[in-house]
C-alpha positions as CSV (number, residue, x, y, z in Angstrom):
1,X,-57.9,25.7,10.8
2,X,-56.5,23.3,13.4
3,X,-54.5,24.9,16.1
4,X,-50.9,23.9,16.6
5,X,-50.1,22.0,19.8
6,X,-47.8,24.9,20.8
7,X,-49.7,27.9,19.4
8,X,-48.2,31.4,19.5
9,X,-51.3,32.7,21.2
10,X,-50.7,30.4,24.2
11,X,-46.9,31.0,24.3
12,X,-47.1,32.9,27.6
13,X,-48.6,29.9,29.2
14,X,-46.6,27.0,27.8
15,X,-43.3,28.8,28.0
16,X,-43.8,28.9,31.8
17,X,-45.9,25.9,32.5
18,X,-44.8,22.9,30.4
19,X,-47.4,20.5,31.9
20,X,-50.3,22.8,30.9
21,X,-50.3,21.7,27.3
22,X,-51.3,18.1,27.8
23,X,-53.5,19.1,30.8
24,X,-55.6,21.5,28.7
25,X,-55.6,19.1,25.7
26,X,-57.4,16.5,27.9
27,X,-60.2,18.9,28.7
28,X,-63.4,18.9,26.5
29,X,-63.5,21.6,23.9
30,X,-65.8,24.5,24.8
31,X,-67.5,26.8,22.3
32,X,-66.0,30.3,21.7
33,X,-67.2,33.0,24.0
34,X,-69.3,35.9,22.5
35,X,-66.2,38.2,23.0
36,X,-64.0,35.7,21.2
37,X,-66.5,35.4,18.3
38,X,-66.7,39.2,18.1
39,X,-62.9,39.4,17.9
40,X,-62.7,36.8,15.2
41,X,-65.3,38.7,13.2
42,X,-63.3,42.0,13.6
43,X,-60.1,40.2,12.5
44,X,-61.7,38.7,9.4
45,X,-63.2,42.1,8.3
46,X,-59.9,43.9,8.9
47,X,-57.9,41.3,7.0
48,X,-60.3,41.6,4.0
49,X,-60.0,45.4,4.0
50,X,-56.2,45.3,4.2
51,X,-56.2,43.0,1.1
52,X,-58.9,44.7,-0.9
53,X,-58.9,48.3,0.3
54,X,-61.2,50.2,2.6
55,X,-64.9,49.8,2.0
56,X,-66.9,51.4,4.8
57,X,-70.1,49.5,3.8
58,X,-68.4,46.2,4.8
59,X,-67.7,47.4,8.3
60,X,-70.5,47.1,10.9
61,X,-71.2,50.5,12.5
62,X,-70.4,49.4,16.0
63,X,-66.9,48.0,14.8
64,X,-66.0,51.0,12.6
65,X,-63.8,53.0,14.9
66,X,-61.8,50.0,16.2
67,X,-61.2,48.4,12.7
68,X,-60.5,51.8,11.1
69,X,-57.7,52.5,13.7
70,X,-56.1,49.1,13.1
71,X,-56.4,49.6,9.3
72,X,-54.8,53.1,9.4
73,X,-52.0,51.9,11.7
74,X,-51.1,49.0,9.3
75,X,-51.1,51.5,6.4
76,X,-48.8,53.8,8.4
77,X,-46.4,51.1,9.3
78,X,-46.3,49.4,5.8
79,X,-42.8,49.0,4.4
80,X,-41.7,47.7,0.9
81,X,-43.1,44.2,1.5
82,X,-46.2,43.3,3.4
83,X,-48.3,40.2,4.4
84,X,-51.8,40.0,5.8
85,X,-52.7,36.9,7.9
86,X,-49.3,35.5,7.3
87,X,-49.3,31.7,8.1
88,X,-46.3,31.1,10.2
89,X,-46.9,27.4,10.9
90,X,-44.7,26.0,8.0
91,X,-41.7,28.2,9.1
92,X,-42.2,27.6,12.8
93,X,-42.7,23.9,12.5
94,X,-39.3,23.7,10.9
95,X,-37.9,25.1,14.2
96,X,-40.1,22.7,16.2
97,X,-42.8,20.5,14.8
98,X,-45.4,21.5,17.5
99,X,-45.2,25.2,16.8
100,X,-47.6,27.3,14.8
101,X,-49.5,30.5,14.5
102,X,-50.7,33.3,12.2
103,X,-49.4,36.9,12.2
104,X,-52.2,39.4,11.6
105,X,-49.9,41.8,9.7
106,X,-46.2,41.7,8.9
107,X,-44.2,44.1,6.8
108,X,-40.5,44.2,5.8
109,X,-37.9,46.7,4.4
110,X,-34.9,45.1,2.6
111,X,-33.1,48.5,2.6
112,X,-33.5,49.0,6.3
113,X,-33.4,45.3,7.2
114,X,-36.4,46.0,9.4
115,X,-39.2,43.6,10.2
116,X,-42.5,44.8,11.7
117,X,-45.2,42.4,13.1
118,X,-48.6,43.8,14.2
119,X,-51.1,42.0,16.4
120,X,-54.8,43.3,16.4
121,X,-56.4,42.9,19.8
122,X,-60.1,43.8,19.5
123,X,-60.9,42.9,23.1
124,X,-61.7,45.7,25.5
125,X,-61.5,43.9,28.9
126,X,-57.8,43.1,29.3
127,X,-54.8,45.3,28.7
128,X,-52.2,43.7,26.5
129,X,-48.7,45.0,26.7
130,X,-46.2,44.9,23.8
131,X,-43.3,44.6,26.3
132,X,-41.8,41.1,26.5
133,X,-45.0,39.8,24.9
134,X,-44.2,36.1,24.3
135,X,-47.0,35.7,21.7
136,X,-45.6,38.6,19.7
137,X,-42.1,37.3,20.0
138,X,-43.2,33.9,18.6
139,X,-44.9,35.7,15.7
140,X,-41.8,37.7,15.1
141,X,-39.6,34.6,15.0
142,X,-42.1,32.9,12.7
143,X,-42.1,35.9,10.4
144,X,-38.3,36.1,10.5
145,X,-38.1,32.5,9.4
146,X,-40.9,32.8,6.9
147,X,-39.7,35.7,4.9
148,X,-36.1,34.4,4.9
149,X,-34.5,37.8,4.4
150,X,-31.7,39.6,6.3
151,X,-33.1,41.4,9.4
152,X,-31.3,43.6,11.8
153,X,-34.2,45.2,13.7
154,X,-37.6,43.8,14.7
155,X,-40.5,45.9,15.9
156,X,-43.6,44.3,17.3
157,X,-46.9,46.2,17.8
158,X,-50.1,45.7,19.7
159,X,-53.1,47.6,18.3
160,X,-55.8,47.5,20.9
161,X,-58.3,50.3,20.1
162,X,-61.1,49.5,22.5
163,X,-59.2,49.3,25.9
164,X,-59.8,52.6,27.7
165,X,-57.1,54.3,29.7
166,X,-54.1,53.4,27.5
167,X,-52.6,54.3,24.2
168,X,-54.2,52.1,21.6
169,X,-50.9,51.4,19.8
170,X,-47.9,49.9,21.7
171,X,-44.5,48.9,20.4
172,X,-41.4,47.1,21.4
173,X,-38.2,47.0,19.4
174,X,-35.3,44.5,19.6
175,X,-32.5,43.1,17.5
176,X,-32.7,40.0,15.4
177,X,-30.0,38.6,17.6
178,X,-32.2,39.0,20.6
179,X,-35.0,37.2,18.8
180,X,-32.7,34.2,18.0
181,X,-31.7,34.0,21.6
182,X,-35.4,33.8,22.5
183,X,-35.7,31.0,19.8
184,X,-33.4,28.9,22.0
185,X,-35.8,29.4,24.9
186,X,-38.7,28.3,22.7
187,X,-36.8,25.1,21.6
188,X,-36.1,24.2,25.3
189,X,-39.7,24.8,26.4
190,X,-41.1,22.9,23.4
191,X,-39.1,19.8,24.3
192,X,-40.0,20.2,28.0
193,X,-43.7,20.1,27.2
194,X,-43.2,16.6,25.7
195,X,-41.5,15.1,28.7
196,X,-43.6,12.4,30.5
197,X,-43.3,14.4,33.8
198,X,-43.9,17.8,32.2
């Protein structure tokens, strides 16, 4: 799948450094690192399990604990509606044509008007906080636009089972109004990345 020019995964960078988008696009593409390839594999396995149900035989032994923790957390957080690998690009590109991304897991309660977005971080080397996490907030905005349902509260989760020294599940909660204010920041930054002197 082709990455969006302004991908959610790079939001922390392009929201703060407008010129980085074109600068990085001009560099030759490098192959994924072993750690990135491992993370992609873990994501793919976990997504299949969430869709089809848990099958221990389909999980490599060395990945079992990390994937099982993520799987169990998604089950625990599941509300009335849920989506695995929710493609946010159609909804986000309506907000700005350069935006895109995929949410690992999203779930929604019409009765509570509650939206939850979960991001699986398989990497063990770098701590990822859920607090003011721009990638998660872009995912949440995309999910809000994609499901097109009334939302009062948004919860975003990082599930990072292999980072030692921190709780593996981290959450931040905010209102849909807060998220729409952030959407204004996204629109401003997206336009700024296209300026000739960005």
